[in-house]
DRENPA-3360 file (N, C-alpha, C; in nm, 2 decimals, always signed):
BEGIN
1 = MAGLSGVA = +10.96/+9.74/+9.58/+10.88/+9.87/+9.58/+10.93/+9.97/+9.54 ~ +10.87/+10.04/+9.47/+10.94/+10.16/+9.44/+10.97/+10.27/+9.53 ~ +11.07/+10.37/+9.54/+11.16/+10.44/+9.64/+11.22/+10.39/+9.75 ~ +11.21/+10.29/+9.77/+11.27/+10.20/+9.88/+11.45/+10.12/+9.84 ~ +11.51/+10.20/+9.72/+11.58/+10.11/+9.70/+11.70/+10.15/+9.79 ~ +11.73/+10.28/+9.82/+11.80/+10.31/+9.96/+11.82/+10.22/+10.06 ~ +11.72/+10.13/+10.08/+11.71/+10.05/+10.21/+11.85/+9.92/+10.25 ~ +11.90/+9.94/+10.13/+12.01/+9.83/+10.13/+12.13/+9.86/+10.12;
9 = GGVTAVTG = +12.20/+9.87/+10.26/+12.34/+9.88/+10.30/+12.33/+10.04/+10.38 ~ +12.19/+10.04/+10.45/+12.19/+10.16/+10.57/+12.11/+10.11/+10.65 ~ +12.11/+10.21/+10.74/+11.99/+10.19/+10.83/+11.84/+10.26/+10.83 ~ +11.70/+10.16/+10.83/+11.60/+10.21/+10.82/+11.50/+10.19/+10.92 ~ +11.45/+10.28/+10.95/+11.34/+10.26/+11.08/+11.22/+10.25/+11.02 ~ +11.12/+10.20/+11.06/+11.01/+10.15/+11.02/+10.89/+10.23/+11.14 ~ +10.81/+10.33/+11.17/+10.78/+10.36/+11.25/+10.62/+10.45/+11.22 ~ +10.53/+10.49/+11.34/+10.39/+10.51/+11.29/+10.35/+10.60/+11.40;
17 = FEKGSGKT = +10.22/+10.65/+11.35/+10.16/+10.70/+11.47/+10.12/+10.61/+11.58 ~ +10.08/+10.50/+11.57/+10.00/+10.44/+11.69/+10.03/+10.26/+11.65 ~ +10.02/+10.19/+11.78/+10.03/+10.04/+11.77/+9.90/+10.02/+11.67 ~ +9.96/+9.90/+11.57/+9.82/+9.81/+11.49/+9.88/+9.88/+11.35 ~ +9.97/+10.01/+11.34/+9.96/+10.06/+11.22/+10.02/+9.99/+11.05 ~ +10.06/+9.85/+11.15/+10.12/+9.81/+11.04/+10.26/+9.79/+11.00 ~ +10.34/+9.86/+11.10/+10.49/+9.86/+11.09/+10.55/+9.68/+11.10 ~ +10.54/+9.63/+11.14/+10.62/+9.47/+11.18/+10.56/+9.43/+11.04;
25 = TFLNALLP = +10.44/+9.41/+10.98/+10.36/+9.34/+10.84/+10.48/+9.42/+10.70 ~ +10.46/+9.55/+10.78/+10.57/+9.59/+10.64/+10.70/+9.60/+10.64 ~ +10.77/+9.58/+10.80/+10.91/+9.52/+10.76/+10.94/+9.42/+10.71 ~ +10.82/+9.29/+10.77/+10.85/+9.20/+10.68/+10.87/+9.21/+10.50 ~ +10.78/+9.28/+10.47/+10.79/+9.29/+10.32/+10.89/+9.38/+10.28 ~ +10.97/+9.47/+10.40/+11.09/+9.54/+10.35/+11.23/+9.46/+10.34 ~ +11.22/+9.41/+10.42/+11.35/+9.27/+10.44/+11.43/+9.21/+10.33 ~ +11.34/+9.18/+10.24/+11.41/+9.13/+10.10/+11.47/+9.23/+10.03;
33 = LAREAGPV = +11.41/+9.38/+10.02/+11.51/+9.45/+9.98/+11.64/+9.49/+10.05 ~ +11.63/+9.51/+10.18/+11.75/+9.51/+10.24/+11.84/+9.41/+10.22 ~ +11.81/+9.29/+10.18/+11.89/+9.19/+10.16/+11.96/+9.18/+10.04 ~ +11.94/+9.28/+9.96/+12.00/+9.29/+9.82/+12.17/+9.33/+9.86 ~ +12.19/+9.40/+9.98/+12.32/+9.40/+10.03/+12.38/+9.32/+10.09 ~ +12.32/+9.20/+10.15/+12.38/+9.09/+10.22/+12.29/+9.07/+10.36 ~ +12.34/+9.01/+10.44/+12.25/+8.99/+10.57/+12.22/+9.09/+10.59 ~ +12.08/+9.08/+10.69/+12.01/+9.22/+10.71/+12.02/+9.20/+10.92;
41 = AVFGIGVD = +12.04/+9.33/+10.97/+12.04/+9.30/+11.10/+11.89/+9.36/+11.15 ~ +11.82/+9.31/+11.26/+11.65/+9.33/+11.26/+11.66/+9.39/+11.42 ~ +11.59/+9.50/+11.43/+11.58/+9.52/+11.57/+11.50/+9.58/+11.61 ~ +11.42/+9.56/+11.73/+11.32/+9.68/+11.81/+11.33/+9.75/+11.90 ~ +11.20/+9.86/+11.94/+11.26/+9.90/+12.01/+11.12/+9.88/+12.13 ~ +11.18/+9.88/+12.27/+11.06/+9.83/+12.37/+11.05/+9.70/+12.35 ~ +10.91/+9.65/+12.47/+10.92/+9.53/+12.47/+10.74/+9.48/+12.43 ~ +10.71/+9.57/+12.39/+10.56/+9.54/+12.40/+10.51/+9.41/+12.31;
49 = GGLKARDG = +10.57/+9.36/+12.19/+10.56/+9.26/+12.12/+10.59/+9.10/+12.21 ~ +10.73/+9.12/+12.26/+10.77/+9.01/+12.36/+10.66/+9.02/+12.48 ~ +10.60/+9.09/+12.52/+10.52/+9.07/+12.64/+10.40/+9.03/+12.58 ~ +10.34/+9.04/+12.46/+10.23/+8.99/+12.40/+10.26/+8.85/+12.37 ~ +10.38/+8.79/+12.34/+10.41/+8.65/+12.32/+10.42/+8.61/+12.45 ~ +10.49/+8.65/+12.55/+10.46/+8.58/+12.66/+10.34/+8.54/+12.75 ~ +10.26/+8.63/+12.71/+10.13/+8.63/+12.80/+10.05/+8.54/+12.71 ~ +10.11/+8.51/+12.58/+10.00/+8.38/+12.48/+9.93/+8.46/+12.39;
57 = KDAPEVLV = +10.00/+8.58/+12.39/+9.89/+8.65/+12.29/+9.95/+8.65/+12.15 ~ +9.87/+8.70/+12.06/+9.97/+8.70/+11.91/+10.04/+8.79/+11.90 ~ +10.16/+8.78/+11.86/+10.25/+8.89/+11.85/+10.31/+8.89/+11.73 ~ +10.32/+8.99/+11.65/+10.38/+8.99/+11.52/+10.58/+8.91/+11.55 ~ +10.59/+8.83/+11.43/+10.71/+8.79/+11.45/+10.80/+8.85/+11.32 ~ +10.94/+8.86/+11.34/+10.98/+8.87/+11.20/+11.06/+8.74/+11.13 ~ +11.03/+8.76/+11.00/+11.08/+8.61/+10.96/+11.24/+8.64/+10.89 ~ +11.35/+8.58/+10.96/+11.45/+8.61/+10.94/+11.50/+8.45/+10.84;
65 = EEGDVVLT = +11.60/+8.52/+10.78/+11.70/+8.42/+10.65/+11.79/+8.38/+10.70 ~ +11.84/+8.24/+10.71/+12.01/+8.23/+10.75/+12.08/+8.31/+10.74 ~ +12.15/+8.38/+10.82/+12.28/+8.46/+10.84/+12.21/+8.62/+10.87 ~ +12.07/+8.62/+10.90/+12.04/+8.72/+10.95/+12.09/+8.79/+11.10 ~ +12.07/+8.85/+11.13/+12.13/+8.94/+11.28/+11.97/+8.97/+11.35 ~ +11.95/+8.90/+11.51/+11.83/+9.00/+11.56/+11.87/+9.01/+11.68 ~ +11.82/+9.13/+11.74/+11.79/+9.16/+11.87/+11.67/+9.10/+11.93 ~ +11.68/+9.04/+12.05/+11.59/+8.95/+12.11/+11.63/+8.92/+12.22;
73 = TDLFARAS = +11.56/+8.82/+12.32/+11.62/+8.78/+12.43/+11.63/+8.63/+12.43 ~ +11.72/+8.59/+12.54/+11.77/+8.47/+12.54/+11.63/+8.37/+12.55 ~ +11.50/+8.39/+12.62/+11.41/+8.34/+12.64/+11.32/+8.32/+12.46 ~ +11.30/+8.41/+12.39/+11.27/+8.40/+12.27/+11.37/+8.35/+12.16 ~ +11.52/+8.34/+12.20/+11.64/+8.33/+12.10/+11.58/+8.14/+12.10 ~ +11.56/+8.07/+12.22/+11.58/+7.97/+12.27/+11.44/+7.92/+12.19 ~ +11.34/+8.00/+12.19/+11.19/+7.96/+12.15/+11.18/+7.95/+12.01 ~ +11.27/+8.03/+11.93/+11.26/+8.03/+11.78/+11.33/+7.95/+11.68;
81 = PARLEVLE = +11.23/+7.88/+11.61/+11.27/+7.80/+11.50/+11.40/+7.85/+11.42 ~ +11.44/+7.97/+11.39/+11.56/+8.01/+11.34/+11.70/+7.97/+11.41 ~ +11.69/+7.88/+11.52/+11.83/+7.88/+11.59/+11.91/+7.98/+11.64 ~ +11.90/+8.06/+11.68/+12.00/+8.16/+11.67/+12.14/+8.15/+11.73 ~ +12.22/+8.15/+11.69/+12.39/+8.15/+11.75/+12.41/+8.30/+11.80 ~ +12.43/+8.30/+11.92/+12.48/+8.41/+11.99/+12.57/+8.48/+11.97 ~ +12.61/+8.59/+11.91/+12.73/+8.67/+11.86/+12.75/+8.76/+11.98 ~ +12.62/+8.83/+12.07/+12.67/+8.90/+12.20/+12.59/+8.93/+12.30;
89 = ALPGRSTL = +12.61/+8.91/+12.38/+12.50/+8.91/+12.51/+12.53/+9.06/+12.57 ~ +12.42/+9.13/+12.54/+12.45/+9.29/+12.55/+12.42/+9.30/+12.73 ~ +12.49/+9.43/+12.75/+12.47/+9.45/+12.93/+12.35/+9.49/+12.95 ~ +12.33/+9.48/+13.07/+12.17/+9.47/+13.13/+12.08/+9.36/+13.08 ~ +11.95/+9.38/+13.13/+11.87/+9.30/+13.11/+11.74/+9.39/+13.05 ~ +11.64/+9.34/+12.97/+11.51/+9.37/+13.03/+11.40/+9.30/+13.09 ~ +11.29/+9.34/+13.10/+11.19/+9.29/+13.15/+11.16/+9.12/+13.10 ~ +11.22/+9.11/+12.96/+11.17/+8.98/+12.97/+11.31/+8.88/+12.94;
97 = GRLLLGRA = +11.39/+8.92/+12.97/+11.54/+8.80/+12.99/+11.63/+8.91/+12.96 ~ +11.75/+8.86/+12.91/+11.89/+8.89/+12.90/+11.90/+8.92/+12.71 ~ +11.92/+9.04/+12.71/+11.91/+9.10/+12.58/+12.05/+9.03/+12.49 ~ +11.99/+9.00/+12.37/+12.13/+8.93/+12.28/+12.11/+9.00/+12.18 ~ +12.24/+8.96/+12.08/+12.26/+8.96/+11.95/+12.26/+8.81/+11.86 ~ +12.19/+8.76/+11.80/+12.17/+8.65/+11.73/+12.19/+8.63/+11.60 ~ +12.22/+8.53/+11.54/+12.24/+8.53/+11.41/+12.17/+8.38/+11.36 ~ +12.08/+8.37/+11.27/+11.98/+8.28/+11.25/+12.03/+8.14/+11.16;
105 = VRRGGVTL = +12.06/+8.05/+11.18/+12.14/+7.93/+11.14/+12.06/+7.87/+10.99 ~ +11.92/+7.90/+11.05/+11.80/+7.87/+10.96/+11.71/+7.99/+10.94 ~ +11.61/+7.98/+10.84/+11.47/+8.04/+10.84/+11.36/+8.03/+10.93 ~ +11.33/+8.14/+11.00/+11.22/+8.09/+11.08/+11.18/+8.24/+11.14 ~ +11.10/+8.24/+11.23/+11.04/+8.37/+11.29/+11.11/+8.38/+11.42 ~ +11.08/+8.50/+11.46/+11.14/+8.57/+11.56/+11.09/+8.66/+11.60 ~ +11.05/+8.67/+11.75/+10.97/+8.78/+11.82/+11.08/+8.87/+11.90 ~ +11.10/+9.01/+11.83/+11.19/+9.10/+11.86/+11.14/+9.15/+11.98;
113 = VGAEHLSA = +11.24/+9.18/+12.03/+11.27/+9.23/+12.19/+11.36/+9.36/+12.19 ~ +11.32/+9.48/+12.22/+11.41/+9.57/+12.16/+11.46/+9.60/+12.31 ~ +11.59/+9.70/+12.26/+11.64/+9.78/+12.42/+11.57/+9.86/+12.46 ~ +11.55/+9.92/+12.56/+11.45/+10.01/+12.64/+11.50/+10.15/+12.62 ~ +11.59/+10.17/+12.59/+11.67/+10.30/+12.57/+11.73/+10.30/+12.46 ~ +11.72/+10.41/+12.35/+11.73/+10.44/+12.21/+11.93/+10.43/+12.25 ~ +11.95/+10.48/+12.35/+12.13/+10.48/+12.37/+12.19/+10.31/+12.34 ~ +12.15/+10.24/+12.42/+12.15/+10.07/+12.42/+12.11/+10.04/+12.26;
121 = LSGAIELV = +12.01/+10.10/+12.22/+12.00/+10.07/+12.08/+12.08/+10.07/+11.94 ~ +12.13/+10.22/+11.98/+12.23/+10.27/+11.89/+12.35/+10.22/+11.89 ~ +12.39/+10.18/+12.01/+12.51/+10.12/+12.07/+12.48/+9.95/+11.99 ~ +12.42/+9.91/+12.00/+12.37/+9.78/+11.95/+12.39/+9.75/+11.76 ~ +12.33/+9.89/+11.69/+12.32/+9.93/+11.56/+12.51/+9.91/+11.53 ~ +12.55/+10.02/+11.59/+12.71/+10.02/+11.58/+12.78/+9.91/+11.60 ~ +12.73/+9.82/+11.67/+12.84/+9.73/+11.67/+12.85/+9.60/+11.61 ~ +12.70/+9.61/+11.55/+12.68/+9.51/+11.44/+12.77/+9.58/+11.28;
129 = RQEGWAAS = +12.75/+9.70/+11.29/+12.84/+9.77/+11.19/+12.99/+9.76/+11.17 ~ +13.05/+9.79/+11.31/+13.18/+9.75/+11.33/+13.23/+9.59/+11.27 ~ +13.13/+9.52/+11.36/+13.21/+9.33/+11.32/+13.14/+9.30/+11.19 ~ +13.08/+9.37/+11.12/+13.06/+9.34/+11.00/+12.97/+9.24/+10.99 ~ +12.87/+9.19/+11.10/+12.77/+9.09/+11.12/+12.65/+9.13/+10.98 ~ +12.62/+9.23/+10.95/+12.50/+9.25/+10.86/+12.57/+9.39/+10.78 ~ +12.50/+9.38/+10.62/+12.51/+9.48/+10.57/+12.42/+9.62/+10.58 ~ +12.28/+9.58/+10.64/+12.19/+9.65/+10.64/+12.13/+9.63/+10.78;
137 = SVVDGAAS = +12.06/+9.77/+10.84/+11.98/+9.76/+10.97/+11.86/+9.79/+10.94 ~ +11.77/+9.73/+11.00/+11.62/+9.75/+11.00/+11.57/+9.77/+11.15 ~ +11.49/+9.90/+11.18/+11.46/+9.88/+11.30/+11.28/+9.90/+11.29 ~ +11.24/+9.81/+11.40/+11.07/+9.81/+11.43/+11.08/+9.90/+11.48 ~ +11.03/+10.04/+11.47/+11.01/+10.15/+11.57/+10.87/+10.17/+11.68 ~ +10.92/+10.20/+11.78/+10.79/+10.25/+11.89/+10.67/+10.35/+11.82 ~ +10.57/+10.32/+11.83/+10.47/+10.40/+11.79/+10.47/+10.51/+11.87 ~ +10.38/+10.60/+11.78/+10.42/+10.74/+11.83/+10.56/+10.84/+11.88;
145 = RVTQVSAL = +10.63/+10.74/+11.82/+10.77/+10.82/+11.85/+10.87/+10.83/+11.72 ~ +10.84/+10.93/+11.63/+10.92/+10.97/+11.56/+11.06/+11.01/+11.57 ~ +11.05/+11.09/+11.67/+11.16/+11.14/+11.74/+11.29/+11.03/+11.76 ~ +11.27/+10.90/+11.77/+11.35/+10.77/+11.79/+11.45/+10.80/+11.66 ~ +11.39/+10.84/+11.54/+11.47/+10.86/+11.39/+11.64/+10.93/+11.47 ~ +11.62/+11.00/+11.53/+11.77/+11.10/+11.57/+11.84/+11.06/+11.63 ~ +11.78/+10.94/+11.70/+11.84/+10.85/+11.78/+11.97/+10.73/+11.70 ~ +11.93/+10.70/+11.55/+12.01/+10.61/+11.53/+12.11/+10.66/+11.41;
153 = GDARFVFT = +12.14/+10.78/+11.42/+12.26/+10.83/+11.33/+12.20/+10.87/+11.19 ~ +12.29/+10.80/+11.11/+12.24/+10.84/+10.96/+12.14/+10.73/+10.93 ~ +12.03/+10.75/+10.93/+11.92/+10.68/+10.93/+11.82/+10.76/+10.85 ~ +11.76/+10.65/+10.75/+11.60/+10.68/+10.68/+11.49/+10.60/+10.76 ~ +11.36/+10.69/+10.71/+11.24/+10.62/+10.78/+11.16/+10.58/+10.67 ~ +11.05/+10.50/+10.72/+10.93/+10.50/+10.66/+10.83/+10.51/+10.76 ~ +10.74/+10.58/+10.71/+10.64/+10.59/+10.82/+10.51/+10.53/+10.79 ~ +10.45/+10.45/+10.86/+10.32/+10.36/+10.83/+10.21/+10.41/+10.95;
161 = VRVDRGSL = +10.06/+10.42/+10.90/+9.97/+10.46/+10.93/+9.83/+10.40/+10.91 ~ +9.74/+10.37/+10.96/+9.62/+10.29/+10.94/+9.50/+10.40/+10.98 ~ +9.38/+10.41/+10.89/+9.31/+10.54/+10.86/+9.18/+10.47/+10.83 ~ +9.09/+10.53/+10.89/+8.96/+10.51/+10.88/+8.85/+10.61/+10.83 ~ +8.73/+10.59/+10.81/+8.67/+10.73/+10.76/+8.66/+10.81/+10.89 ~ +8.68/+10.76/+10.96/+8.66/+10.87/+11.11/+8.76/+10.93/+11.16 ~ +8.84/+10.87/+11.10/+9.00/+10.95/+11.11/+9.07/+10.98/+11.03 ~ +9.02/+10.98/+10.93/+9.06/+11.04/+10.80/+9.13/+11.19/+10.79;
169 = ARVAERLR = +9.01/+11.28/+10.86/+9.06/+11.42/+10.84/+9.19/+11.44/+10.93 ~ +9.20/+11.40/+11.04/+9.30/+11.40/+11.15/+9.43/+11.34/+11.13 ~ +9.42/+11.21/+11.03/+9.54/+11.14/+11.02/+9.60/+11.20/+10.85 ~ +9.49/+11.25/+10.78/+9.55/+11.30/+10.66/+9.63/+11.47/+10.69 ~ +9.59/+11.54/+10.82/+9.67/+11.66/+10.85/+9.80/+11.63/+10.92 ~ +9.79/+11.54/+11.01/+9.90/+11.48/+11.08/+10.03/+11.45/+10.92 ~ +9.99/+11.37/+10.84/+10.08/+11.35/+10.73/+10.11/+11.44/+10.66 ~ +10.02/+11.53/+10.64/+10.06/+11.66/+10.53/+10.19/+11.71/+10.67;
177 = ALVALADL = +10.13/+11.75/+10.78/+10.26/+11.80/+10.85/+10.42/+11.70/+10.86 ~ +10.39/+11.58/+10.88/+10.50/+11.47/+10.86/+10.60/+11.48/+10.75 ~ +10.53/+11.52/+10.62/+10.59/+11.49/+10.49/+10.66/+11.65/+10.48 ~ +10.56/+11.80/+10.55/+10.63/+11.92/+10.53/+10.75/+11.92/+10.59 ~ +10.79/+11.84/+10.73/+10.87/+11.85/+10.81/+11.01/+11.77/+10.73 ~ +10.96/+11.66/+10.70/+11.05/+11.57/+10.61/+11.12/+11.64/+10.49 ~ +11.05/+11.72/+10.43/+11.09/+11.78/+10.30/+11.16/+11.95/+10.33 ~ +11.16/+11.96/+10.42/+11.24/+12.10/+10.48/+11.40/+12.06/+10.43;
185 = PVSPEPPP = +11.45/+12.19/+10.35/+11.56/+12.17/+10.30/+11.68/+12.18/+10.46 ~ +11.78/+12.10/+10.40/+11.89/+12.05/+10.49/+12.01/+12.17/+10.48 ~ +12.01/+12.23/+10.56/+12.11/+12.31/+10.56/+12.23/+12.34/+10.70 ~ +12.34/+12.28/+10.68/+12.44/+12.26/+10.83/+12.45/+12.36/+10.89 ~ +12.44/+12.52/+10.82/+12.45/+12.59/+10.88/+12.37/+12.70/+10.84 ~ +12.27/+12.73/+10.95/+12.17/+12.83/+10.94/+12.16/+12.94/+10.83 ~ +12.05/+12.93/+10.72/+12.10/+13.05/+10.59/+12.10/+13.18/+10.67 ~ +12.16/+13.25/+10.58/+12.15/+13.39/+10.61/+12.01/+13.46/+10.65;
193 = GAMRLEGP = +12.06/+13.50/+10.78/+11.93/+13.61/+10.83/+11.82/+13.50/+10.89 ~ +11.88/+13.34/+10.91/+11.74/+13.30/+10.99/+11.81/+13.23/+11.13 ~ +11.70/+13.26/+11.21/+11.71/+13.23/+11.32/+11.77/+13.07/+11.35 ~ +11.87/+13.04/+11.43/+11.88/+12.95/+11.50/+11.85/+12.90/+11.63 ~ +11.76/+12.77/+11.59/+11.68/+12.76/+11.72/+11.77/+12.63/+11.78 ~ +11.80/+12.60/+11.92/+11.84/+12.52/+11.99/+11.74/+12.44/+12.08 ~ +11.72/+12.30/+12.06/+11.59/+12.24/+12.12/+11.48/+12.23/+12.09 ~ +11.38/+12.19/+12.14/+11.27/+12.16/+12.04/+11.20/+12.29/+12.03;
201 = LTEDVREG = +11.12/+12.27/+11.92/+11.02/+12.38/+11.90/+10.88/+12.34/+11.94 ~ +10.83/+12.40/+12.04/+10.70/+12.39/+12.12/+10.62/+12.46/+12.11 ~ +10.48/+12.50/+12.15/+10.41/+12.59/+12.14/+10.46/+12.72/+12.22 ~ +10.51/+12.70/+12.31/+10.57/+12.80/+12.40/+10.65/+12.88/+12.34 ~ +10.75/+12.79/+12.25/+10.89/+12.88/+12.19/+10.81/+12.91/+12.08 ~ +10.70/+12.88/+11.99/+10.66/+12.91/+11.88/+10.58/+13.08/+11.93 ~ +10.56/+13.08/+12.06/+10.49/+13.24/+12.11/+10.56/+13.31/+12.10 ~ +10.69/+13.25/+12.14/+10.82/+13.36/+12.25/+10.91/+13.40/+12.09;
209 = LPRDLVAL = +10.90/+13.34/+11.93/+10.97/+13.39/+11.85/+10.93/+13.51/+11.77 ~ +11.04/+13.60/+11.74/+11.00/+13.74/+11.68/+10.88/+13.73/+11.59 ~ +10.78/+13.82/+11.59/+10.71/+13.88/+11.49/+10.69/+13.89/+11.35 ~ +10.85/+13.91/+11.36/+10.90/+13.97/+11.17/+11.00/+13.86/+11.16 ~ +10.97/+13.72/+11.21/+11.07/+13.63/+11.16/+11.07/+13.59/+11.04 ~ +11.14/+13.56/+10.96/+11.14/+13.51/+10.80/+11.21/+13.39/+10.79 ~ +11.31/+13.39/+10.87/+11.36/+13.23/+10.85/+11.35/+13.15/+10.98 ~ +11.41/+13.02/+10.98/+11.44/+12.96/+11.14/+11.49/+12.82/+11.07;
217 = SLEDFTKS = +11.63/+12.80/+11.16/+11.67/+12.68/+11.13/+11.69/+12.55/+11.26 ~ +11.63/+12.47/+11.20/+11.60/+12.35/+11.33/+11.73/+12.28/+11.32 ~ +11.74/+12.22/+11.47/+11.82/+12.09/+11.46/+11.78/+11.97/+11.36 ~ +11.71/+11.95/+11.40/+11.64/+11.84/+11.27/+11.47/+11.83/+11.33 ~ +11.42/+11.78/+11.21/+11.27/+11.81/+11.19/+11.21/+11.69/+11.31 ~ +11.28/+11.64/+11.39/+11.22/+11.55/+11.50/+11.19/+11.69/+11.61 ~ +11.29/+11.77/+11.62/+11.26/+11.85/+11.69/+11.14/+11.96/+11.73 ~ +11.03/+11.95/+11.64/+10.94/+12.01/+11.63/+10.78/+11.91/+11.67;
225 = FLPPAALL = +10.78/+12.00/+11.82/+10.65/+11.93/+11.87/+10.50/+12.04/+11.86 ~ +10.49/+12.10/+11.73/+10.41/+12.17/+11.72/+10.28/+12.11/+11.67 ~ +10.14/+12.12/+11.70/+10.06/+12.04/+11.63/+10.05/+12.06/+11.51 ~ +10.00/+11.94/+11.44/+10.02/+11.99/+11.28/+9.96/+12.11/+11.21 ~ +9.82/+12.15/+11.26/+9.78/+12.29/+11.20/+9.86/+12.42/+11.24 ~ +9.93/+12.43/+11.35/+10.01/+12.50/+11.40/+10.14/+12.48/+11.31 ~ +10.19/+12.38/+11.34/+10.33/+12.38/+11.20/+10.30/+12.42/+11.07 ~ +10.18/+12.37/+11.01/+10.17/+12.40/+10.89/+10.14/+12.56/+10.85;
233 = RLLETVAC = +10.10/+12.63/+10.96/+10.05/+12.77/+10.97/+10.21/+12.83/+10.96 ~ +10.28/+12.77/+11.04/+10.42/+12.86/+11.02/+10.50/+12.84/+10.91 ~ +10.49/+12.71/+10.82/+10.54/+12.70/+10.70/+10.50/+12.80/+10.60 ~ +10.38/+12.85/+10.63/+10.33/+12.92/+10.52/+10.40/+13.08/+10.53 ~ +10.46/+13.11/+10.63/+10.50/+13.26/+10.67/+10.65/+13.22/+10.71 ~ +10.71/+13.12/+10.77/+10.85/+13.13/+10.79/+10.91/+13.03/+10.68 ~ +11.04/+13.07/+10.65/+11.11/+12.97/+10.57/+11.17/+12.89/+10.66 ~ +11.14/+12.75/+10.69/+11.23/+12.67/+10.81/+11.35/+12.58/+10.74;
241 = SVRRGFPL = +11.45/+12.52/+10.78/+11.55/+12.46/+10.76/+11.54/+12.39/+10.86 ~ +11.65/+12.24/+10.82/+11.71/+12.14/+10.96/+11.88/+12.14/+10.90 ~ +11.97/+12.15/+11.03/+12.08/+12.10/+11.02/+12.13/+12.01/+11.00 ~ +11.99/+11.92/+11.00/+12.03/+11.78/+10.99/+11.93/+11.68/+10.93 ~ +11.94/+11.64/+10.84/+11.80/+11.56/+10.77/+11.83/+11.45/+10.76 ~ +11.69/+11.36/+10.75/+11.65/+11.20/+10.78/+11.55/+11.17/+10.69 ~ +11.61/+11.13/+10.54/+11.53/+11.10/+10.44/+11.41/+11.04/+10.47 ~ +11.27/+11.05/+10.41/+11.17/+11.00/+10.43/+11.19/+10.91/+10.30;
249 = LGVVAAPR = +11.15/+10.77/+10.34/+11.15/+10.70/+10.18/+11.03/+10.68/+10.14 ~ +10.90/+10.67/+10.26/+10.74/+10.68/+10.20/+10.67/+10.66/+10.33 ~ +10.56/+10.71/+10.25/+10.43/+10.65/+10.39/+10.36/+10.55/+10.32 ~ +10.33/+10.44/+10.45/+10.25/+10.34/+10.37/+10.13/+10.33/+10.44 ~ +10.02/+10.36/+10.38/+9.88/+10.40/+10.47/+9.81/+10.28/+10.46 ~ +9.71/+10.21/+10.55/+9.67/+10.11/+10.54/+9.51/+10.12/+10.56 ~ +9.42/+10.17/+10.46/+9.28/+10.21/+10.51/+9.17/+10.11/+10.52 ~ +9.09/+10.14/+10.61/+8.95/+10.05/+10.62/+8.86/+10.11/+10.61;
257 = DLTSLELR = +8.77/+10.06/+10.54/+8.67/+10.10/+10.45/+8.66/+10.25/+10.41 ~ +8.74/+10.26/+10.32/+8.79/+10.41/+10.24/+8.88/+10.32/+10.11 ~ +8.82/+10.42/+10.04/+8.90/+10.36/+9.89/+9.01/+10.45/+9.84 ~ +9.11/+10.38/+9.75/+9.20/+10.48/+9.74/+9.21/+10.62/+9.71 ~ +9.10/+10.66/+9.63/+9.08/+10.79/+9.54/+9.05/+10.86/+9.71 ~ +8.94/+10.81/+9.79/+8.93/+10.90/+9.92/+9.05/+10.94/+9.99 ~ +9.10/+10.83/+10.03/+9.24/+10.89/+10.07/+9.34/+11.00/+10.00 ~ +9.35/+10.94/+9.87/+9.43/+11.05/+9.80/+9.37/+11.18/+9.84;
265 = AAVGPEVC = +9.27/+11.20/+9.82/+9.20/+11.32/+9.78/+9.23/+11.38/+9.95 ~ +9.21/+11.31/+10.01/+9.23/+11.36/+10.15/+9.34/+11.43/+10.19 ~ +9.44/+11.35/+10.17/+9.64/+11.37/+10.21/+9.67/+11.49/+10.13 ~ +9.63/+11.49/+10.03/+9.68/+11.60/+9.92/+9.82/+11.57/+9.83 ~ +9.88/+11.61/+9.74/+9.94/+11.57/+9.62/+10.08/+11.55/+9.72 ~ +10.12/+11.65/+9.78/+10.27/+11.61/+9.84/+10.25/+11.48/+9.95 ~ +10.15/+11.45/+10.02/+10.17/+11.30/+10.08/+10.14/+11.22/+9.96 ~ +10.04/+11.21/+9.86/+10.04/+11.10/+9.75/+10.17/+11.08/+9.70;
273 = ARLLANPY = +10.25/+11.19/+9.66/+10.36/+11.15/+9.63/+10.45/+11.06/+9.70 ~ +10.44/+11.03/+9.85/+10.52/+10.95/+9.91/+10.47/+10.83/+9.94 ~ +10.32/+10.84/+9.90/+10.29/+10.69/+9.96/+10.30/+10.59/+9.87 ~ +10.34/+10.44/+9.94/+10.39/+10.31/+9.90/+10.29/+10.21/+9.94 ~ +10.26/+10.09/+9.91/+10.20/+10.00/+9.91/+10.12/+9.95/+10.03 ~ +10.00/+9.92/+10.07/+9.93/+9.91/+10.18/+10.01/+9.77/+10.23 ~ +10.06/+9.74/+10.35/+10.17/+9.67/+10.43/+10.08/+9.49/+10.43 ~ +9.91/+9.53/+10.42/+9.83/+9.39/+10.43/+9.84/+9.35/+10.28;
281 = EVAA = +9.87/+9.43/+10.17/+9.88/+9.40/+10.01/+9.98/+9.35/+9.98 ~ +10.10/+9.38/+10.03/+10.21/+9.34/+10.03/+10.24/+9.22/+10.07 ~ +10.20/+9.17/+10.24/+10.21/+9.07/+10.29/+10.13/+8.98/+10.24 ~ +10.04/+8.98/+10.13/+9.92/+8.86/+10.08/+9.94/+8.80/+9.98;
% end
């Protein structure tokens, strides 16, 4: 898939606005690209998928190959046909059992169970890197939490979204705001004349900014909590930059009852330039 060559050898998060946006489906399509650099470590955030599987509901599985590493629990490691070899039992427990890092002995599906705290997830990713257990890491991110990207270190991300005719205008505006944030110039030190903002950019903070402000330096794009319309208005008049950047590899939109032309017309040229293949079409 064009635009995703940077996945191999790094940390990539797949995240989205909401559940059911196609994150895990697209992640499975992404893994072969990540394996071009060697075995892949696959992580999740939270326990939603595991809770579904425990309760007998359909839960998306990640398809791992021999040598891949996965974060899950002892319960789901025993149930997986991949026959996971335990590499490390992690401190603490999730609501679904003891978390562990396991290496797939053979090809098979695994239910991801993620760390409930981002610090534990970043620690597990760092452990895999230090031990050389995998060349790349891919994270199945929690819905509605693009802020999690900032906790993953030197990470890049792919954003997935499902959209239908009723949600098209709202989703299009949110995507335009997301891409605008991801495209902000990176300057480790604030440019001359820019105001350095520490902490989140909220509506209250925005109201307190100087009326004659011409430039603003954010820590990173995940620190903006402005509504999309308010953010886009701010960017029209204030030159914003970030001190730390996270590359956006692309946006994956899965439209329902919409044509590709309708979707592209609604989101605009900047988002169109970032669109990747529909995850359900990739998996077909």
